[in-house]
N, C-alpha and C positions, 0 to 999 in steps of 0.2 A: 534662604528659605528655612523656616523652622519646621522640624519634624513634629510628629504627633506628640502630645504631652502624655507622659505615663504617670498615672496617679497611684501613689502608695498610701495606704491607710494603716497606721500603726496603732493597734489597740492600746489604751492607757495602761493595761496590765503588763505590757511588754517593756515599759520604761523602767529602768533602775534608778531609784532615788539616791543620788550620790552623797548628798550632804544631810539627808534625813529630814529636810524641810520643804521638799518639792521645788526648790529654787533652781536646781540643776539636775537634769535627767539625762540618761544615756541609754542607747541601745546599739546593737551591732547590725549592720546591713551588709549584704554581699551584692555588689553591682557588677555584673559581667565577670564574676570571679574575684573581684577586688573587695577585700574586707574594709569596711568603713565604720568608724565611730560616728554616730549621729548624736550630737549633744543638743539639748534643749535648755536654753537659759531663760528663766522667767523674767519678764520685764514689766515695768510700770511706766507711767507717763508723768513727767514733772514739769511744773511751771506753765506759764502762759503759752509757750511754744509747744507744749506737750512733748518735750524731749524724752526719747526712750532711755531708760536706765535699767541696769540689772537690779533685781530685787535683793539679791544677796550681796552684802558688802564684800564677801570673798571673791565675787566675780566682777566687781566694778572695774578694776584695771584691765582685765582681759577684754571686757565688753567695750571699754573706751578704745582700746587698740583696734578691735574689730571694726568699730564705727569709723575710726580715723582712716584705716587702710582698706576696708572692705565694702564701703557703701557710698552711695551718692544720695544721701538722705536717709530717712528711716527705713529699717528693714520691714518687710512683710512679716506678720506673725501668724502662728498657728495656735489654735486653742487645744489644750490638753486638760481635761477635767475642768473646763470652764475658765482657765487662766491663760493669758497670752505668753507665748514663748517665741524666741528667735532660734532658728535651727542652724547648726554649724556641722558640716560633714567633713571629716578628716580621714584620709586613708591610713591604714595601719602602717607602721614603719618596719 
């Protein structure tokens, strides 16, 4: 049985623009005391099948690996400043 859904709203101003072109954003969350990087990769849709692809060529290979090993179809996206992003949470090491 699924527990209640907890909704987090991150204001656009809280995102750090990593590459200076808004294609990769990052912020830091603490979930139950565990620090997490939350990365947002901007995506667009390509071809007749509307395949999700990273907007930034620098993120293409990482996004392809994520798609290959972390999904069963397309990822759900979130809008940040009107653009679609895929979110990836990674705990600090």
